[in-house]
CHARMM internal coordinates of N, CA and C (Angstrom, degrees):
IC EDIT
DIST 1 N 1 CA 1.4776
DIST 1 CA 1 C 1.5098
ANGL 1 N 1 CA 1 C 107.30
DIST 1 C 2 N 1.3372
ANGL 1 CA 1 C 2 N 112.63
DIHE 1 N 1 CA 1 C 2 N 138.19
DIST 2 N 2 CA 1.4536
ANGL 1 C 2 N 2 CA 125.55
DIHE 1 CA 1 C 2 N 2 CA 175.92
DIST 2 CA 2 C 1.4677
ANGL 2 N 2 CA 2 C 113.02
DIHE 1 C 2 N 2 CA 2 C -79.85
DIST 2 C 3 N 1.3098
ANGL 2 CA 2 C 3 N 115.67
DIHE 2 N 2 CA 2 C 3 N 140.79
DIST 3 N 3 CA 1.4904
ANGL 2 C 3 N 3 CA 116.38
DIHE 2 CA 2 C 3 N 3 CA 174.85
DIST 3 CA 3 C 1.5201
ANGL 3 N 3 CA 3 C 114.24
DIHE 2 C 3 N 3 CA 3 C -74.57
DIST 3 C 4 N 1.3020
ANGL 3 CA 3 C 4 N 117.04
DIHE 3 N 3 CA 3 C 4 N -3.91
DIST 4 N 4 CA 1.4496
ANGL 3 C 4 N 4 CA 120.88
DIHE 3 CA 3 C 4 N 4 CA 178.44
DIST 4 CA 4 C 1.5705
ANGL 4 N 4 CA 4 C 112.66
DIHE 3 C 4 N 4 CA 4 C -94.66
DIST 4 C 5 N 1.2881
ANGL 4 CA 4 C 5 N 116.63
DIHE 4 N 4 CA 4 C 5 N -4.48
DIST 5 N 5 CA 1.4421
ANGL 4 C 5 N 5 CA 117.64
DIHE 4 CA 4 C 5 N 5 CA 179.70
DIST 5 CA 5 C 1.5544
ANGL 5 N 5 CA 5 C 113.55
DIHE 4 C 5 N 5 CA 5 C -124.32
DIST 5 C 6 N 1.2161
ANGL 5 CA 5 C 6 N 117.96
DIHE 5 N 5 CA 5 C 6 N 159.24
DIST 6 N 6 CA 1.5069
ANGL 5 C 6 N 6 CA 122.70
DIHE 5 CA 5 C 6 N 6 CA -178.54
DIST 6 CA 6 C 1.4655
ANGL 6 N 6 CA 6 C 107.42
DIHE 5 C 6 N 6 CA 6 C -75.44
DIST 6 C 7 N 1.3910
ANGL 6 CA 6 C 7 N 114.47
DIHE 6 N 6 CA 6 C 7 N 147.96
DIST 7 N 7 CA 1.5589
ANGL 6 C 7 N 7 CA 115.11
DIHE 6 CA 6 C 7 N 7 CA 176.44
DIST 7 CA 7 C 1.5556
ANGL 7 N 7 CA 7 C 107.31
DIHE 6 C 7 N 7 CA 7 C -64.09
DIST 7 C 8 N 1.3527
ANGL 7 CA 7 C 8 N 113.82
DIHE 7 N 7 CA 7 C 8 N 143.84
DIST 8 N 8 CA 1.4420
ANGL 7 C 8 N 8 CA 120.77
DIHE 7 CA 7 C 8 N 8 CA -179.55
DIST 8 CA 8 C 1.5314
ANGL 8 N 8 CA 8 C 105.96
DIHE 7 C 8 N 8 CA 8 C -99.55
DIST 8 C 9 N 1.2405
ANGL 8 CA 8 C 9 N 126.08
DIHE 8 N 8 CA 8 C 9 N -15.48
DIST 9 N 9 CA 1.4439
ANGL 8 C 9 N 9 CA 126.50
DIHE 8 CA 8 C 9 N 9 CA -171.66
DIST 9 CA 9 C 1.6248
ANGL 9 N 9 CA 9 C 109.13
DIHE 8 C 9 N 9 CA 9 C -132.61
DIST 9 C 10 N 1.1908
ANGL 9 CA 9 C 10 N 112.51
DIHE 9 N 9 CA 9 C 10 N 161.05
DIST 10 N 10 CA 1.4304
ANGL 9 C 10 N 10 CA 115.68
DIHE 9 CA 9 C 10 N 10 CA 175.31
DIST 10 CA 10 C 1.5697
ANGL 10 N 10 CA 10 C 112.14
DIHE 9 C 10 N 10 CA 10 C -63.75
DIST 10 C 11 N 1.3108
ANGL 10 CA 10 C 11 N 113.89
DIHE 10 N 10 CA 10 C 11 N -40.28
DIST 11 N 11 CA 1.3441
ANGL 10 C 11 N 11 CA 124.13
DIHE 10 CA 10 C 11 N 11 CA 177.20
DIST 11 CA 11 C 1.5561
ANGL 11 N 11 CA 11 C 113.33
DIHE 10 C 11 N 11 CA 11 C -52.65
DIST 11 C 12 N 1.4511
ANGL 11 CA 11 C 12 N 110.94
DIHE 11 N 11 CA 11 C 12 N -49.29
DIST 12 N 12 CA 1.4459
ANGL 11 C 12 N 12 CA 115.14
DIHE 11 CA 11 C 12 N 12 CA 179.66
DIST 12 CA 12 C 1.5087
ANGL 12 N 12 CA 12 C 111.41
DIHE 11 C 12 N 12 CA 12 C -68.17
DIST 12 C 13 N 1.3719
ANGL 12 CA 12 C 13 N 121.22
DIHE 12 N 12 CA 12 C 13 N -29.06
DIST 13 N 13 CA 1.4014
ANGL 12 C 13 N 13 CA 121.63
DIHE 12 CA 12 C 13 N 13 CA 176.38
DIST 13 CA 13 C 1.5053
ANGL 13 N 13 CA 13 C 116.07
DIHE 12 C 13 N 13 CA 13 C -66.60
DIST 13 C 14 N 1.4320
ANGL 13 CA 13 C 14 N 110.66
DIHE 13 N 13 CA 13 C 14 N -40.36
DIST 14 N 14 CA 1.3991
ANGL 13 C 14 N 14 CA 116.23
DIHE 13 CA 13 C 14 N 14 CA -178.84
DIST 14 CA 14 C 1.5564
ANGL 14 N 14 CA 14 C 109.00
DIHE 13 C 14 N 14 CA 14 C -72.49
DIST 14 C 15 N 1.4087
ANGL 14 CA 14 C 15 N 118.57
DIHE 14 N 14 CA 14 C 15 N -31.07
DIST 15 N 15 CA 1.4610
ANGL 14 C 15 N 15 CA 118.84
DIHE 14 CA 14 C 15 N 15 CA 176.67
DIST 15 CA 15 C 1.5603
ANGL 15 N 15 CA 15 C 109.13
DIHE 14 C 15 N 15 CA 15 C -67.16
DIST 15 C 16 N 1.2961
ANGL 15 CA 15 C 16 N 116.46
DIHE 15 N 15 CA 15 C 16 N -42.41
DIST 16 N 16 CA 1.4288
ANGL 15 C 16 N 16 CA 120.64
DIHE 15 CA 15 C 16 N 16 CA -179.14
DIST 16 CA 16 C 1.5419
ANGL 16 N 16 CA 16 C 109.68
DIHE 15 C 16 N 16 CA 16 C -62.80
DIST 16 C 17 N 1.3895
ANGL 16 CA 16 C 17 N 122.03
DIHE 16 N 16 CA 16 C 17 N -41.42
DIST 17 N 17 CA 1.3740
ANGL 16 C 17 N 17 CA 125.17
DIHE 16 CA 16 C 17 N 17 CA 176.82
DIST 17 CA 17 C 1.5407
ANGL 17 N 17 CA 17 C 112.74
DIHE 16 C 17 N 17 CA 17 C -61.77
DIST 17 C 18 N 1.3243
ANGL 17 CA 17 C 18 N 111.79
DIHE 17 N 17 CA 17 C 18 N -37.81
DIST 18 N 18 CA 1.5236
ANGL 17 C 18 N 18 CA 118.62
DIHE 17 CA 17 C 18 N 18 CA -172.21
DIST 18 CA 18 C 1.5590
ANGL 18 N 18 CA 18 C 109.14
DIHE 17 C 18 N 18 CA 18 C -72.50
DIST 18 C 19 N 1.3773
ANGL 18 CA 18 C 19 N 115.30
DIHE 18 N 18 CA 18 C 19 N -19.43
DIST 19 N 19 CA 1.3801
ANGL 18 C 19 N 19 CA 120.37
DIHE 18 CA 18 C 19 N 19 CA -177.68
DIST 19 CA 19 C 1.5376
ANGL 19 N 19 CA 19 C 114.18
DIHE 18 C 19 N 19 CA 19 C -88.23
DIST 19 C 20 N 1.3143
ANGL 19 CA 19 C 20 N 120.63
DIHE 19 N 19 CA 19 C 20 N -2.27
DIST 20 N 20 CA 1.4471
ANGL 19 C 20 N 20 CA 127.96
DIHE 19 CA 19 C 20 N 20 CA 177.40
DIST 20 CA 20 C 1.4964
ANGL 20 N 20 CA 20 C 105.13
DIHE 19 C 20 N 20 CA 20 C -67.09
DIST 20 C 21 N 1.4227
ANGL 20 CA 20 C 21 N 112.77
DIHE 20 N 20 CA 20 C 21 N 129.40
DIST 21 N 21 CA 1.5290
ANGL 20 C 21 N 21 CA 117.05
DIHE 20 CA 20 C 21 N 21 CA 178.13
DIST 21 CA 21 C 1.5164
ANGL 21 N 21 CA 21 C 107.51
DIHE 20 C 21 N 21 CA 21 C -60.83
DIST 21 C 22 N 1.3650
ANGL 21 CA 21 C 22 N 114.63
DIHE 21 N 21 CA 21 C 22 N 144.95
DIST 22 N 22 CA 1.4964
ANGL 21 C 22 N 22 CA 118.89
DIHE 21 CA 21 C 22 N 22 CA 175.68
DIST 22 CA 22 C 1.4363
ANGL 22 N 22 CA 22 C 117.73
DIHE 21 C 22 N 22 CA 22 C -54.04
DIST 22 C 23 N 1.4284
ANGL 22 CA 22 C 23 N 116.92
DIHE 22 N 22 CA 22 C 23 N -31.12
DIST 23 N 23 CA 1.4467
ANGL 22 C 23 N 23 CA 122.29
DIHE 22 CA 22 C 23 N 23 CA -176.94
DIST 23 CA 23 C 1.6128
ANGL 23 N 23 CA 23 C 110.04
DIHE 22 C 23 N 23 CA 23 C -72.10
DIST 23 C 24 N 1.3301
ANGL 23 CA 23 C 24 N 114.67
DIHE 23 N 23 CA 23 C 24 N -18.73
DIST 24 N 24 CA 1.5590
ANGL 23 C 24 N 24 CA 112.94
DIHE 23 CA 23 C 24 N 24 CA 173.45
DIST 24 CA 24 C 1.4518
ANGL 24 N 24 CA 24 C 118.56
DIHE 23 C 24 N 24 CA 24 C -102.10
DIST 24 C 25 N 1.3652
ANGL 24 CA 24 C 25 N 116.34
DIHE 24 N 24 CA 24 C 25 N 1.70
DIST 25 N 25 CA 1.3775
ANGL 24 C 25 N 25 CA 119.62
DIHE 24 CA 24 C 25 N 25 CA 173.75
DIST 25 CA 25 C 1.5033
ANGL 25 N 25 CA 25 C 117.05
DIHE 24 C 25 N 25 CA 25 C -68.55
DIST 25 C 26 N 1.3809
ANGL 25 CA 25 C 26 N 116.79
DIHE 25 N 25 CA 25 C 26 N 143.81
DIST 26 N 26 CA 1.5356
ANGL 25 C 26 N 26 CA 122.44
DIHE 25 CA 25 C 26 N 26 CA -172.70
DIST 26 CA 26 C 1.5411
ANGL 26 N 26 CA 26 C 110.16
DIHE 25 C 26 N 26 CA 26 C -55.58
DIST 26 C 27 N 1.3380
ANGL 26 CA 26 C 27 N 119.49
DIHE 26 N 26 CA 26 C 27 N -39.21
DIST 27 N 27 CA 1.4786
ANGL 26 C 27 N 27 CA 118.94
DIHE 26 CA 26 C 27 N 27 CA -177.46
DIST 27 CA 27 C 1.4756
ANGL 27 N 27 CA 27 C 113.38
DIHE 26 C 27 N 27 CA 27 C -64.72
DIST 27 C 28 N 1.3531
ANGL 27 CA 27 C 28 N 116.89
DIHE 27 N 27 CA 27 C 28 N -20.84
DIST 28 N 28 CA 1.4173
ANGL 27 C 28 N 28 CA 119.17
DIHE 27 CA 27 C 28 N 28 CA -176.35
DIST 28 CA 28 C 1.5684
ANGL 28 N 28 CA 28 C 114.87
DIHE 27 C 28 N 28 CA 28 C -97.90
DIST 28 C 29 N 1.3453
ANGL 28 CA 28 C 29 N 112.37
DIHE 28 N 28 CA 28 C 29 N -3.94
DIST 29 N 29 CA 1.4558
ANGL 28 C 29 N 29 CA 118.28
DIHE 28 CA 28 C 29 N 29 CA -179.41
DIST 29 CA 29 C 1.4521
ANGL 29 N 29 CA 29 C 111.46
DIHE 28 C 29 N 29 CA 29 C -106.61
DIST 29 C 30 N 1.3173
ANGL 29 CA 29 C 30 N 119.03
DIHE 29 N 29 CA 29 C 30 N 110.33
DIST 30 N 30 CA 1.4246
ANGL 29 C 30 N 30 CA 114.86
DIHE 29 CA 29 C 30 N 30 CA -179.77
DIST 30 CA 30 C 1.5506
ANGL 30 N 30 CA 30 C 114.15
DIHE 29 C 30 N 30 CA 30 C -69.92
DIST 30 C 31 N 1.2923
ANGL 30 CA 30 C 31 N 113.92
DIHE 30 N 30 CA 30 C 31 N 137.09
DIST 31 N 31 CA 1.4342
ANGL 30 C 31 N 31 CA 122.85
DIHE 30 CA 30 C 31 N 31 CA -177.69
DIST 31 CA 31 C 1.5264
ANGL 31 N 31 CA 31 C 108.96
DIHE 30 C 31 N 31 CA 31 C -97.12
DIST 31 C 32 N 1.4289
ANGL 31 CA 31 C 32 N 110.40
DIHE 31 N 31 CA 31 C 32 N 138.29
DIST 32 N 32 CA 1.5594
ANGL 31 C 32 N 32 CA 109.06
DIHE 31 CA 31 C 32 N 32 CA 179.94
DIST 32 CA 32 C 1.5669
ANGL 32 N 32 CA 32 C 107.57
DIHE 31 C 32 N 32 CA 32 C -71.04
DIST 32 C 33 N 1.3244
ANGL 32 CA 32 C 33 N 108.90
DIHE 32 N 32 CA 32 C 33 N 138.98
DIST 33 N 33 CA 1.4606
ANGL 32 C 33 N 33 CA 116.01
DIHE 32 CA 32 C 33 N 33 CA 178.77
DIST 33 CA 33 C 1.5165
ANGL 33 N 33 CA 33 C 114.26
DIHE 32 C 33 N 33 CA 33 C -116.52
DIST 33 C 34 N 1.3052
ANGL 33 CA 33 C 34 N 121.81
DIHE 33 N 33 CA 33 C 34 N 121.65
DIST 34 N 34 CA 1.3604
ANGL 33 C 34 N 34 CA 127.46
DIHE 33 CA 33 C 34 N 34 CA 175.99
DIST 34 CA 34 C 1.4985
ANGL 34 N 34 CA 34 C 109.89
DIHE 33 C 34 N 34 CA 34 C -114.43
DIST 34 C 35 N 1.3085
ANGL 34 CA 34 C 35 N 118.10
DIHE 34 N 34 CA 34 C 35 N 145.81
DIST 35 N 35 CA 1.3712
ANGL 34 C 35 N 35 CA 121.84
DIHE 34 CA 34 C 35 N 35 CA 176.95
DIST 35 CA 35 C 1.6441
ANGL 35 N 35 CA 35 C 107.39
DIHE 34 C 35 N 35 CA 35 C -73.51
DIST 35 C 36 N 1.3203
ANGL 35 CA 35 C 36 N 118.08
DIHE 35 N 35 CA 35 C 36 N 134.41
DIST 36 N 36 CA 1.3704
ANGL 35 C 36 N 36 CA 118.56
DIHE 35 CA 35 C 36 N 36 CA 176.83
DIST 36 CA 36 C 1.4926
ANGL 36 N 36 CA 36 C 110.79
DIHE 35 C 36 N 36 CA 36 C -79.81
DIST 36 C 37 N 1.2686
ANGL 36 CA 36 C 37 N 115.23
DIHE 36 N 36 CA 36 C 37 N 152.94
DIST 37 N 37 CA 1.4737
ANGL 36 C 37 N 37 CA 118.42
DIHE 36 CA 36 C 37 N 37 CA 179.45
DIST 37 CA 37 C 1.5512
ANGL 37 N 37 CA 37 C 107.43
DIHE 36 C 37 N 37 CA 37 C -67.24
DIST 37 C 38 N 1.3478
ANGL 37 CA 37 C 38 N 123.90
DIHE 37 N 37 CA 37 C 38 N 149.49
DIST 38 N 38 CA 1.4055
ANGL 37 C 38 N 38 CA 123.76
DIHE 37 CA 37 C 38 N 38 CA -179.20
DIST 38 CA 38 C 1.4879
ANGL 38 N 38 CA 38 C 104.37
DIHE 37 C 38 N 38 CA 38 C -69.92
DIST 38 C 39 N 1.4323
ANGL 38 CA 38 C 39 N 111.69
DIHE 38 N 38 CA 38 C 39 N 148.21
DIST 39 N 39 CA 1.3884
ANGL 38 C 39 N 39 CA 120.70
DIHE 38 CA 38 C 39 N 39 CA -176.47
DIST 39 CA 39 C 1.4662
ANGL 39 N 39 CA 39 C 107.72
DIHE 38 C 39 N 39 CA 39 C -97.12
DIST 39 C 40 N 1.3207
ANGL 39 CA 39 C 40 N 119.78
DIHE 39 N 39 CA 39 C 40 N 131.37
DIST 40 N 40 CA 1.4677
ANGL 39 C 40 N 40 CA 123.40
DIHE 39 CA 39 C 40 N 40 CA 178.98
DIST 40 CA 40 C 1.4846
ANGL 40 N 40 CA 40 C 111.34
DIHE 39 C 40 N 40 CA 40 C -131.48
DIST 40 C 41 N 1.4411
ANGL 40 CA 40 C 41 N 115.71
DIHE 40 N 40 CA 40 C 41 N 158.45
DIST 41 N 41 CA 1.4146
ANGL 40 C 41 N 41 CA 113.50
DIHE 40 CA 40 C 41 N 41 CA 179.18
DIST 41 CA 41 C 1.6257
ANGL 41 N 41 CA 41 C 102.29
DIHE 40 C 41 N 41 CA 41 C -114.43
DIST 41 C 42 N 1.3772
ANGL 41 CA 41 C 42 N 115.38
DIHE 41 N 41 CA 41 C 42 N 121.99
DIST 42 N 42 CA 1.3808
ANGL 41 C 42 N 42 CA 118.07
DIHE 41 CA 41 C 42 N 42 CA -177.77
DIST 42 CA 42 C 1.6034
ANGL 42 N 42 CA 42 C 106.09
DIHE 41 C 42 N 42 CA 42 C -91.46
DIST 42 C 43 N 1.2908
ANGL 42 CA 42 C 43 N 114.70
DIHE 42 N 42 CA 42 C 43 N 179.57
DIST 43 N 43 CA 1.5012
ANGL 42 C 43 N 43 CA 124.61
DIHE 42 CA 42 C 43 N 43 CA -178.46
DIST 43 CA 43 C 1.4983
ANGL 43 N 43 CA 43 C 110.61
DIHE 42 C 43 N 43 CA 43 C -56.81
DIST 43 C 44 N 1.2907
ANGL 43 CA 43 C 44 N 115.80
DIHE 43 N 43 CA 43 C 44 N -48.10
DIST 44 N 44 CA 1.3989
ANGL 43 C 44 N 44 CA 120.57
DIHE 43 CA 43 C 44 N 44 CA 179.35
DIST 44 CA 44 C 1.4640
ANGL 44 N 44 CA 44 C 120.08
DIHE 43 C 44 N 44 CA 44 C -63.46
DIST 44 C 45 N 1.3056
ANGL 44 CA 44 C 45 N 113.29
DIHE 44 N 44 CA 44 C 45 N -35.92
DIST 45 N 45 CA 1.4646
ANGL 44 C 45 N 45 CA 115.73
DIHE 44 CA 44 C 45 N 45 CA 175.73
DIST 45 CA 45 C 1.6138
ANGL 45 N 45 CA 45 C 109.62
DIHE 44 C 45 N 45 CA 45 C -73.69
DIST 45 C 46 N 1.3417
ANGL 45 CA 45 C 46 N 116.02
DIHE 45 N 45 CA 45 C 46 N -35.98
DIST 46 N 46 CA 1.4559
ANGL 45 C 46 N 46 CA 115.78
DIHE 45 CA 45 C 46 N 46 CA -177.95
DIST 46 CA 46 C 1.5172
ANGL 46 N 46 CA 46 C 109.89
DIHE 45 C 46 N 46 CA 46 C -75.83
DIST 46 C 47 N 1.3868
ANGL 46 CA 46 C 47 N 120.80
DIHE 46 N 46 CA 46 C 47 N -26.90
DIST 47 N 47 CA 1.3925
ANGL 46 C 47 N 47 CA 121.61
DIHE 46 CA 46 C 47 N 47 CA 174.81
DIST 47 CA 47 C 1.5545
ANGL 47 N 47 CA 47 C 114.34
DIHE 46 C 47 N 47 CA 47 C -66.69
DIST 47 C 48 N 1.3582
ANGL 47 CA 47 C 48 N 116.74
DIHE 47 N 47 CA 47 C 48 N -23.67
DIST 48 N 48 CA 1.4650
ANGL 47 C 48 N 48 CA 120.52
DIHE 47 CA 47 C 48 N 48 CA 176.31
DIST 48 CA 48 C 1.4797
ANGL 48 N 48 CA 48 C 116.56
DIHE 47 C 48 N 48 CA 48 C -64.97
DIST 48 C 49 N 1.3073
ANGL 48 CA 48 C 49 N 112.98
DIHE 48 N 48 CA 48 C 49 N -26.91
DIST 49 N 49 CA 1.5411
ANGL 48 C 49 N 49 CA 120.68
DIHE 48 CA 48 C 49 N 49 CA -175.03
DIST 49 CA 49 C 1.5778
ANGL 49 N 49 CA 49 C 114.85
DIHE 48 C 49 N 49 CA 49 C -117.10
DIST 49 C 50 N 1.2839
ANGL 49 CA 49 C 50 N 110.44
DIHE 49 N 49 CA 49 C 50 N -7.89
DIST 50 N 50 CA 1.4683
ANGL 49 C 50 N 50 CA 119.26
DIHE 49 CA 49 C 50 N 50 CA -173.14
DIST 50 CA 50 C 1.5292
ANGL 50 N 50 CA 50 C 114.36
DIHE 49 C 50 N 50 CA 50 C -46.08
DIST 50 C 51 N 1.3670
ANGL 50 CA 50 C 51 N 113.74
DIHE 50 N 50 CA 50 C 51 N -44.80
DIST 51 N 51 CA 1.4400
ANGL 50 C 51 N 51 CA 116.55
DIHE 50 CA 50 C 51 N 51 CA -177.65
DIST 51 CA 51 C 1.4507
ANGL 51 N 51 CA 51 C 116.66
DIHE 50 C 51 N 51 CA 51 C -97.11
DIST 51 C 52 N 1.3468
ANGL 51 CA 51 C 52 N 122.35
DIHE 51 N 51 CA 51 C 52 N 11.80
DIST 52 N 52 CA 1.3142
ANGL 51 C 52 N 52 CA 129.42
DIHE 51 CA 51 C 52 N 52 CA 174.07
DIST 52 CA 52 C 1.5794
ANGL 52 N 52 CA 52 C 111.64
DIHE 51 C 52 N 52 CA 52 C -80.76
DIST 52 C 53 N 1.3591
ANGL 52 CA 52 C 53 N 117.74
DIHE 52 N 52 CA 52 C 53 N 131.64
DIST 53 N 53 CA 1.5371
ANGL 52 C 53 N 53 CA 116.81
DIHE 52 CA 52 C 53 N 53 CA 172.43
DIST 53 CA 53 C 1.5353
ANGL 53 N 53 CA 53 C 108.88
DIHE 52 C 53 N 53 CA 53 C -75.96
DIST 53 C 54 N 1.1941
ANGL 53 CA 53 C 54 N 124.42
DIHE 53 N 53 CA 53 C 54 N -28.13
DIST 54 N 54 CA 1.5133
ANGL 53 C 54 N 54 CA 122.71
DIHE 53 CA 53 C 54 N 54 CA -176.85
DIST 54 CA 54 C 1.5754
ANGL 54 N 54 CA 54 C 103.79
DIHE 53 C 54 N 54 CA 54 C -141.52
DIST 54 C 55 N 1.2520
ANGL 54 CA 54 C 55 N 121.36
DIHE 54 N 54 CA 54 C 55 N 119.47
DIST 55 N 55 CA 1.4552
ANGL 54 C 55 N 55 CA 123.42
DIHE 54 CA 54 C 55 N 55 CA 174.78
DIST 55 CA 55 C 1.5471
ANGL 55 N 55 CA 55 C 110.59
DIHE 54 C 55 N 55 CA 55 C -85.55
DIST 55 C 56 N 1.2265
ANGL 55 CA 55 C 56 N 117.39
DIHE 55 N 55 CA 55 C 56 N 111.39
DIST 56 N 56 CA 1.5267
ANGL 55 C 56 N 56 CA 117.90
DIHE 55 CA 55 C 56 N 56 CA 179.86
DIST 56 CA 56 C 1.4973
ANGL 56 N 56 CA 56 C 111.39
DIHE 55 C 56 N 56 CA 56 C -114.74
END
COOR INIT
IC SEED 1 N 1 CA 1 C
IC BUILD
């Protein structure tokens, strides 16, 4: 397989992924973690679905 073309088979894709250096693999790169803001339902949000029997 050439590095200038997309893999054409699953085997080629697996081989490409296997050749990624360990230092670049996601499990070796720490991701920044930030606490998400707590999720709340305000009156406006609740009013949008208050009259619905089933919210889809």
